[in-house]
MARKOL-452866 format. One record per atom (N, C-alpha, C): residue number from 0; residue in three letters; x, y, z negated. Coordinates in pm, 1 decimal, always signed. Atoms other than C-alpha are relative to their C-alpha. Example, Ala and Ser with C-alpha at 12.3 -4.5 7.8 and 13.67 -1.06 7.14 Angstrom:
# residues 2
NODE   nr  rest         u         v         w
NODE    0   ALA     +89.0    -119.0      +0.0
NODE    0   ALA   +1230.0    -450.0    -780.0
NODE    0   ALA     +90.0    +120.0      +0.0
NODE    1   SER     -82.0    -119.0      +6.0
NODE    1   SER   +1367.0    -106.0    -714.0
NODE    1   SER     -77.0    +109.0     -73.0
This chain:
# residues 113
NODE   nr  rest         u         v         w
NODE    0   GLN     -80.9    -105.0     -70.3
NODE    0   GLN   +3268.4  +10482.3   -5278.2
NODE    0   GLN     -50.6    +165.5     -65.5
NODE    1   VAL     +38.8    -169.1      -9.2
NODE    1   VAL   +3308.3  +10869.5   -5418.3
NODE    1   VAL     +96.6     +37.7     +81.2
NODE    2   GLN     -36.2    -111.4     -21.2
NODE    2   GLN   +3402.5  +11098.6   -5230.6
NODE    2   GLN      +9.9    +121.2     -17.9
NODE    3   LEU     -12.9    -103.2     +72.9
NODE    3   LEU   +3543.4  +11412.9   -5308.8
NODE    3   LEU     +49.8    +119.4    +115.4
NODE    4   VAL     -26.8    -132.8     -45.2
NODE    4   VAL   +3587.3  +11776.8   -5123.1
NODE    4   VAL     +60.5    +102.9      -4.1
NODE    5   GLU     -53.5    -142.5     +50.9
NODE    5   GLU   +3813.3  +12060.0   -5234.1
NODE    5   GLU      +2.6    +117.5     +76.2
NODE    6   SER      +9.4    -135.6    -115.9
NODE    6   SER   +3719.1  +12367.5   -5126.6
NODE    6   SER     +62.4    +103.8     -47.7
NODE    7   GLY      -6.4     -73.4     +51.6
NODE    7   GLY   +3795.8  +12699.7   -5231.7
NODE    7   GLY    +160.6    +115.0     -16.3
NODE    8   GLY    -112.0     +20.0     -20.0
NODE    8   GLY   +4169.4  +12750.5   -5185.4
NODE    8   GLY      +2.6    +163.8      +9.0
NODE    9   GLY     -25.7    -160.8     -90.2
NODE    9   GLY   +4339.3  +13111.3   -5020.4
NODE    9   GLY    +149.0     +17.5     -80.3
NODE   10   LEU     -85.3     -89.6     +41.7
NODE   10   LEU   +4597.5  +13357.4   -5068.3
NODE   10   LEU     -33.0    +118.5     -82.2
NODE   11   VAL     -36.0    -139.3     +97.5
NODE   11   VAL   +4638.8  +13589.6   -5380.6
NODE   11   VAL    +119.6     +37.0      -3.0
NODE   12   GLN    -138.2     -70.1     +10.7
NODE   12   GLN   +4868.3  +13812.7   -5489.7
NODE   12   GLN      -6.4     -84.4    -150.2
NODE   13   PRO     -64.2     +62.4    +103.6
NODE   13   PRO   +5035.0  +13723.3   -5831.5
NODE   13   PRO    -126.6     +70.3    -154.1
NODE   14   GLY    +121.7     -40.2     +71.6
NODE   14   GLY   +4763.5  +13782.3   -6129.6
NODE   14   GLY    -129.9     +36.5     +82.3
NODE   15   GLY    +105.6     +43.2     -68.5
NODE   15   GLY   +4493.9  +13717.9   -5924.2
NODE   15   GLY    -111.9     -90.5     -46.5
NODE   16   SER     +20.9    +147.3     +61.8
NODE   16   SER   +4230.5  +13485.3   -5952.4
NODE   16   SER     -94.0     -67.7    +110.5
NODE   17   LEU     +29.9     +72.5    -128.7
NODE   17   LEU   +4071.5  +13222.4   -5713.1
NODE   17   LEU     -66.8     -97.5     -97.7
NODE   18   ARG     +53.3    +124.3    +103.7
NODE   18   ARG   +3798.0  +12916.9   -5851.4
NODE   18   ARG     -30.2     -78.0    +120.8
NODE   19   LEU     -27.3    +172.2    -107.0
NODE   19   LEU   +3815.2  +12597.6   -5647.5
NODE   19   LEU    -128.3     -63.0     -46.4
NODE   20   SER    +123.2    +132.8     +37.9
NODE   20   SER   +3509.9  +12343.7   -5621.5
NODE   20   SER     +37.3    -141.7     +70.4
NODE   21   CYS     -49.9    +154.4     -60.4
NODE   21   CYS   +3551.0  +11977.7   -5590.9
NODE   21   CYS    -166.1      -4.6      +8.3
NODE   22   ALA    +167.0    +109.7     -21.6
NODE   22   ALA   +3191.0  +11806.1   -5451.2
NODE   22   ALA     +29.1     -74.5     +63.5
NODE   23   ALA     -38.3    +120.4      +9.4
NODE   23   ALA   +3161.3  +11491.0   -5497.1
NODE   23   ALA    -158.8     -46.4    +111.0
NODE   24   SER     +67.7    +101.6     -74.2
NODE   24   SER   +2978.3  +11232.1   -5285.6
NODE   24   SER     -40.3    -129.0    -131.6
NODE   25   GLY     -44.9    +119.7    +105.0
NODE   25   GLY   +2808.0  +10926.4   -5495.4
NODE   25   GLY    -108.9     +29.9    -102.4
NODE   26   SER     +76.2     -10.6    +143.5
NODE   26   SER   +2565.0  +10838.8   -5779.9
NODE   26   SER     +17.4      +9.8    -124.2
NODE   27   ILE     -80.1     +58.5    +146.9
NODE   27   ILE   +2781.5  +10804.9   -6061.1
NODE   27   ILE     +97.9    +138.4     -51.0
NODE   28   PHE     -50.1    -154.5     +26.1
NODE   28   PHE   +2928.7  +11152.0   -6069.7
NODE   28   PHE     +40.1     +36.7    -164.2
NODE   29   GLY     +47.8     -89.3    +133.1
NODE   29   GLY   +2850.0  +11257.1   -6424.8
NODE   29   GLY     +43.2    -144.6     -58.6
NODE   30   THR    -111.7    +137.8    +133.4
NODE   30   THR   +3015.3  +10863.6   -6579.2
NODE   30   THR     +86.6     +52.9     -28.9
NODE   31   TYR    -165.0     +11.7      +4.9
NODE   31   TYR   +3363.6  +10936.8   -6533.8
NODE   31   TYR     +61.5    +123.6     -38.5
NODE   32   ALA     -76.4    -145.2      -5.3
NODE   32   ALA   +3604.3  +11216.5   -6649.0
NODE   32   ALA     +90.9     +19.5    +172.4
NODE   33   MET      +6.3     -73.7    -133.7
NODE   33   MET   +3718.9  +11431.5   -6382.9
NODE   33   MET    +191.1     +65.1     -55.5
NODE   34   GLY    -153.3    -111.1      +6.3
NODE   34   GLY   +4095.0  +11624.6   -6321.9
NODE   34   GLY     +32.4     +54.2    +155.0
NODE   35   TRP    -104.7     -60.0     -87.9
NODE   35   TRP   +4288.7  +11797.6   -6123.2
NODE   35   TRP    +144.8     +53.6     -45.8
NODE   36   TRP    -194.7     +29.3      -7.3
NODE   36   TRP   +4660.0  +11764.4   -5999.0
NODE   36   TRP     -27.6    +147.0     +90.8
NODE   37   ARG     -27.6     -73.9     -16.3
NODE   37   ARG   +4825.1  +11979.6   -5842.8
NODE   37   ARG    +143.5      -4.3     +67.2
NODE   38   GLN    -155.7     -13.5     -58.2
NODE   38   GLN   +5161.3  +12004.6   -5581.7
NODE   38   GLN     +95.2     +62.7     +97.0
NODE   39   ALA    -117.8    -140.1    -102.2
NODE   39   ALA   +5430.3  +12229.6   -5464.8
NODE   39   ALA     +69.7     -76.2     +88.6
NODE   40   PRO     -73.0     +30.5    -140.1
NODE   40   PRO   +5648.7  +12160.7   -5170.7
NODE   40   PRO    +105.5     -33.6     -67.9
NODE   41   GLY    -100.6     +28.1     +65.9
NODE   41   GLY   +5902.8  +11916.8   -5321.4
NODE   41   GLY     -19.3     -64.2    -115.9
NODE   42   LYS     -13.0     +86.2    +186.0
NODE   42   LYS   +5763.8  +11790.4   -5667.8
NODE   42   LYS    -131.9    -102.7     +50.1
NODE   43   SER    +156.5     +78.6     -12.0
NODE   43   SER   +5497.5  +11574.8   -5727.7
NODE   43   SER    -104.6     -14.8     -51.3
NODE   44   ARG    +170.4     -15.4     +34.3
NODE   44   ARG   +5131.9  +11581.1   -5821.0
NODE   44   ARG     +33.9     -18.5    -174.9
NODE   45   GLU     -43.8     -19.3    +131.3
NODE   45   GLU   +5117.0  +11696.2   -6148.5
NODE   45   GLU    -192.6     +21.3     -69.6
NODE   46   LEU    +145.9     -12.2     +90.6
NODE   46   LEU   +4781.1  +11672.6   -6374.0
NODE   46   LEU     +24.1    +100.7     -97.7
NODE   47   PHE     -31.8    -101.0     +84.9
NODE   47   PHE   +4733.8  +11997.9   -6529.4
NODE   47   PHE    -185.2     +19.5     -82.8
NODE   48   ALA    +133.2      +1.0    +126.9
NODE   48   ALA   +4318.4  +11965.4   -6643.4
NODE   48   ALA     -46.9    -113.6     +30.7
NODE   49   THR     +87.4    +110.6      +7.1
NODE   49   THR   +4108.9  +11743.5   -6734.1
NODE   49   THR    -174.1     +24.3     -51.0
NODE   50   ILE    +101.3     -35.4     +54.4
NODE   50   ILE   +3745.5  +11742.8   -6825.7
NODE   50   ILE     -88.4    -174.7     -20.9
NODE   51   SER     +52.3    +149.0     +73.8
NODE   51   SER   +3559.6  +11404.5   -6995.7
NODE   51   SER    -150.6     +23.2     +51.1
NODE   52   SER    +163.9     -19.0     -19.8
NODE   52   SER   +3182.0  +11294.5   -6890.2
NODE   52   SER     -84.8     +81.2    -115.3
NODE   53   LEU     +59.6     -77.6     +88.3
NODE   53   LEU   +3075.3  +11472.4   -7196.0
NODE   53   LEU     +54.3    +177.5     +20.6
NODE   54   GLY     -45.5    -164.4     +18.9
NODE   54   GLY   +3269.4  +11824.7   -7127.6
NODE   54   GLY     +58.7     -15.3     -58.0
NODE   55   SER     -86.5      -1.8     +13.8
NODE   55   SER   +3544.0  +11751.4   -7298.7
NODE   55   SER    +138.7     +81.9     +89.4
NODE   56   THR    -125.9      -0.9     -79.8
NODE   56   THR   +3870.0  +11956.9   -7177.3
NODE   56   THR    +176.4      +4.5     -52.9
NODE   57   ASN    -159.2      +9.2     +43.5
NODE   57   ASN   +4225.0  +11946.2   -7178.7
NODE   57   ASN     +40.8     +32.0    +150.2
NODE   58   TYR     -66.6     -89.7     -61.6
NODE   58   TYR   +4494.2  +12152.6   -7014.3
NODE   58   TYR    +150.8      -1.7     -13.4
NODE   59   ALA    -115.5     +36.8     -29.9
NODE   59   ALA   +4835.8  +12108.2   -6929.9
NODE   59   ALA     +90.5    +154.0     -78.8
NODE   60   ASP     -49.2     -73.2      -2.5
NODE   60   ASP   +5032.9  +12370.3   -7072.2
NODE   60   ASP     +69.9    +104.6     +69.9
NODE   61   SER     -21.4     -47.0    -114.8
NODE   61   SER   +5173.6  +12518.2   -6774.0
NODE   61   SER    -139.6    +105.6     +12.7
NODE   62   VAL    +120.3     -45.2     -42.5
NODE   62   VAL   +4786.9  +12638.7   -6752.1
NODE   62   VAL     -97.4     +53.5     -92.6
NODE   63   LYS     +52.8     -36.3    +147.4
NODE   63   LYS   +4680.8  +12660.1   -7069.6
NODE   63   LYS     -54.7    +133.3     -15.1
NODE   64   GLY     +25.8    -151.4     +19.6
NODE   64   GLY   +4489.8  +12992.1   -7139.5
NODE   64   GLY     -37.4     +53.0    +106.4
NODE   65   ARG     +18.6     -63.6    -128.4
NODE   65   ARG   +4465.8  +13097.1   -6750.4
NODE   65   ARG    -144.2     -92.8     +54.8
NODE   66   PHE    +153.9     +79.3    -110.4
NODE   66   PHE   +4234.0  +12802.9   -6569.6
NODE   66   PHE     -78.2     -72.2    -140.4
NODE   67   THR     +81.0     +94.3     +66.7
NODE   67   THR   +3938.4  +12655.1   -6684.8
NODE   67   THR     -71.5    -114.3     +57.6
NODE   68   ILE     +60.5    +139.7     -45.1
NODE   68   ILE   +3804.9  +12312.4   -6597.7
NODE   68   ILE    -139.7     -16.8      +1.8
NODE   69   SER    +124.7     +17.1     +29.2
NODE   69   SER   +3416.7  +12289.0   -6558.2
NODE   69   SER     -59.2     -98.4    +115.7
NODE   70   LYS     +45.1     +53.2     -61.7
NODE   70   LYS   +3174.8  +12093.5   -6415.0
NODE   70   LYS    -171.5     +32.8      -5.2
NODE   71   ASN     +92.6     -43.4      +3.5
NODE   71   ASN   +2833.0  +12084.7   -6302.6
NODE   71   ASN    -126.5    -185.2     +23.7
NODE   72   ASN     +16.4    +127.4     -52.9
NODE   72   ASN   +2669.7  +11723.3   -6291.4
NODE   72   ASN    -136.2      +8.2     +47.4
NODE   73   ALA    +119.9     +21.4     -75.5
NODE   73   ALA   +2343.2  +11788.0   -6123.0
NODE   73   ALA     +43.7     +68.7    +158.1
NODE   74   LYS    -106.0     -17.6     -99.3
NODE   74   LYS   +2561.4  +11930.0   -5867.0
NODE   74   LYS     +85.9     -70.0     +74.5
NODE   75   ASN     -75.3     +64.9     +19.5
NODE   75   ASN   +2801.1  +11656.7   -5843.7
NODE   75   ASN    +129.7     +90.4     +18.6
NODE   76   THR    -122.7    -133.9     -45.5
NODE   76   THR   +3074.9  +11930.1   -5833.0
NODE   76   THR     +67.7     +46.2    -133.3
NODE   77   VAL    -134.6     -49.6    +121.7
NODE   77   VAL   +3392.8  +12002.0   -6075.3
NODE   77   VAL     +28.4    +162.5     +96.1
NODE   78   TYR     -25.8    -140.9     -20.6
NODE   78   TYR   +3510.5  +12387.1   -6102.4
NODE   78   TYR    +127.2     +34.7     -55.9
NODE   79   LEU     -92.4     -25.2     +37.1
NODE   79   LEU   +3808.5  +12511.3   -6143.7
NODE   79   LEU     +44.6    +203.6      +2.7
NODE   80   GLN     +16.8    -161.6     -18.0
NODE   80   GLN   +3819.6  +12907.7   -6206.1
NODE   80   GLN    +196.4      +9.3     -42.6
NODE   81   MET    -159.8     -31.1     +40.2
NODE   81   MET   +4234.2  +13018.4   -6218.7
NODE   81   MET     -21.4    +187.4      +8.8
NODE   82   ASN      +2.9    -138.2     +74.1
NODE   82   ASN   +4288.5  +13344.5   -6365.2
NODE   82   ASN    +145.3     +50.5      -3.7
NODE   83   SER    -147.8     -39.3     +42.8
NODE   83   SER   +4641.4  +13538.1   -6399.6
NODE   83   SER     +65.2    -114.9     +58.0
NODE   84   LEU    -109.5    +124.3     -75.1
NODE   84   LEU   +4805.2  +13314.2   -6103.0
NODE   84   LEU    +119.7     +78.3     -44.1
NODE   85   LYS    -146.9     -46.7     -30.1
NODE   85   LYS   +5173.7  +13336.6   -6096.9
NODE   85   LYS     +22.8     -96.8    +175.9
NODE   86   ALA     -78.5     +59.5     -77.6
NODE   86   ALA   +5400.8  +13229.3   -5831.8
NODE   86   ALA      +1.9    -139.1      +9.6
NODE   87   GLU     -82.5    +130.6     +79.7
NODE   87   GLU   +5493.8  +12928.1   -5970.9
NODE   87   GLU    -168.7    -144.7      -2.0
NODE   88   ASP    +110.3     +52.2     -58.0
NODE   88   ASP   +5075.7  +12812.4   -5871.0
NODE   88   ASP      -3.7     -37.3     +92.7
NODE   89   THR     +23.7      +8.6    -129.8
NODE   89   THR   +5134.7  +12779.9   -5550.8
NODE   89   THR      +6.9    -173.1     +62.0
NODE   90   GLY     +39.6    +158.5      -1.3
NODE   90   GLY   +5024.2  +12423.1   -5414.8
NODE   90   GLY     -84.6     -45.0      -2.5
NODE   91   ILE     +89.8     +13.2     -24.2
NODE   91   ILE   +4780.3  +12193.4   -5289.8
NODE   91   ILE    -128.2     -81.4    -130.1
NODE   92   TYR     +84.0      -5.0    +130.2
NODE   92   TYR   +4524.8  +12157.3   -5528.1
NODE   92   TYR     -90.1    -128.6     +35.4
NODE   93   TYR     +74.6    +146.3     -10.7
NODE   93   TYR   +4314.9  +11786.6   -5576.7
NODE   93   TYR     -90.6     +15.1    -115.5
NODE   94   CYS     +54.2     +14.7    +114.5
NODE   94   CYS   +4062.0  +11694.4   -5773.8
NODE   94   CYS     -68.3    -156.2     +43.3
NODE   95   LYS     +13.0    +137.5     -31.7
NODE   95   LYS   +3965.1  +11302.5   -5841.4
NODE   95   LYS     -83.5     -44.9    -154.0
NODE   96   MET     -16.7     +95.3    +156.2
NODE   96   MET   +3829.8  +11072.8   -6106.1
NODE   96   MET    +175.3     +33.7     -71.1
NODE   97   HIS    -105.0     +13.8     +40.0
NODE   97   HIS   +4079.5  +11098.2   -6335.9
NODE   97   HIS     +78.0    -144.5     -35.0
NODE   98   SER     -14.7    +164.4      +2.5
NODE   98   SER   +4124.9  +10733.8   -6403.7
NODE   98   SER     +65.7    -101.4    +123.7
NODE   99   PHE     -30.4     +99.6    -154.1
NODE   99   PHE   +4098.9  +10582.7   -6036.8
NODE   99   PHE     -61.4     +84.3    +162.2
NODE  100   GLY      +4.0    -102.7     -94.4
NODE  100   GLY   +3976.8  +10706.8   -5718.1
NODE  100   GLY     +96.2      +1.2    +136.1
NODE  101   ASP     -73.4     -25.9     -85.4
NODE  101   ASP   +4116.5  +10796.1   -5359.8
NODE  101   ASP     +20.7    +147.1      -1.4
NODE  102   TRP     -68.0    -126.1      +2.6
NODE  102   TRP   +4286.3  +11133.6   -5329.0
NODE  102   TRP     -59.0     +21.3    +141.3
NODE  103   GLY     +38.5     -83.1    -113.7
NODE  103   GLY   +4112.4  +11363.7   -5080.6
NODE  103   GLY     +98.4     +84.4     +76.8
NODE  104   GLN    -110.1     -90.0     -55.5
NODE  104   GLN   +4279.6  +11646.2   -4878.8
NODE  104   GLN     +30.7    +112.7     -74.9
NODE  105   GLY     -48.0    -135.2     +87.9
NODE  105   GLY   +4338.9  +11888.0   -5117.9
NODE  105   GLY     -41.1    +156.1     +46.7
NODE  106   THR    +100.3     -89.6     -28.3
NODE  106   THR   +4247.7  +12257.6   -5094.2
NODE  106   THR    +210.6    +102.0     -35.4
NODE  107   GLN    -127.8     -56.9     +69.7
NODE  107   GLN   +4601.3  +12497.6   -5060.9
NODE  107   GLN     -43.4    +105.1     -85.9
NODE  108   VAL      +0.7     -87.7     +85.1
NODE  108   VAL   +4657.5  +12760.9   -5311.5
NODE  108   VAL    +100.2     +90.1      +0.3
NODE  109   VAL     -98.5     -42.1     +33.6
NODE  109   VAL   +4904.6  +13014.1   -5253.8
NODE  109   VAL      +2.3    +173.5     -15.6
NODE  110   VAL     -10.8    -117.8      +5.8
NODE  110   VAL   +5028.0  +13280.5   -5428.9
NODE  110   VAL    +101.6     +93.6     -17.9
NODE  111   SER     -77.2     -29.2     -40.2
NODE  111   SER   +5218.0  +13524.7   -5320.0
NODE  111   SER     -10.5    +170.6     +48.9
NODE  112   SER     -17.5    -140.5     +18.3
NODE  112   SER   +5298.9  +13916.3   -5295.3
NODE  112   SER      -7.8      +5.0    +214.6
């Protein structure tokens, strides 16, 4: 069992920044690829950032150049640095093992003036 808890969401203005954290419990955090998903109201979950067990990253075009996924295996934590935020980034953000695992509660991001 691996439990993941997302935090760091909040309200920011367009153009602003947020840093999300995803803290995991368990003993095999560093073994697996991790991903960030988000879900806007009325839409399905979108996978937009992944990081492999070795640290390779991939991004959806919608966030490329603005978001950065990183991790600290020793701290069992994945991070998401979000810059140049847009209104369309609004949604609930989830962190999970890329290919398996349960969803957590997510953390809400609202980008609005």
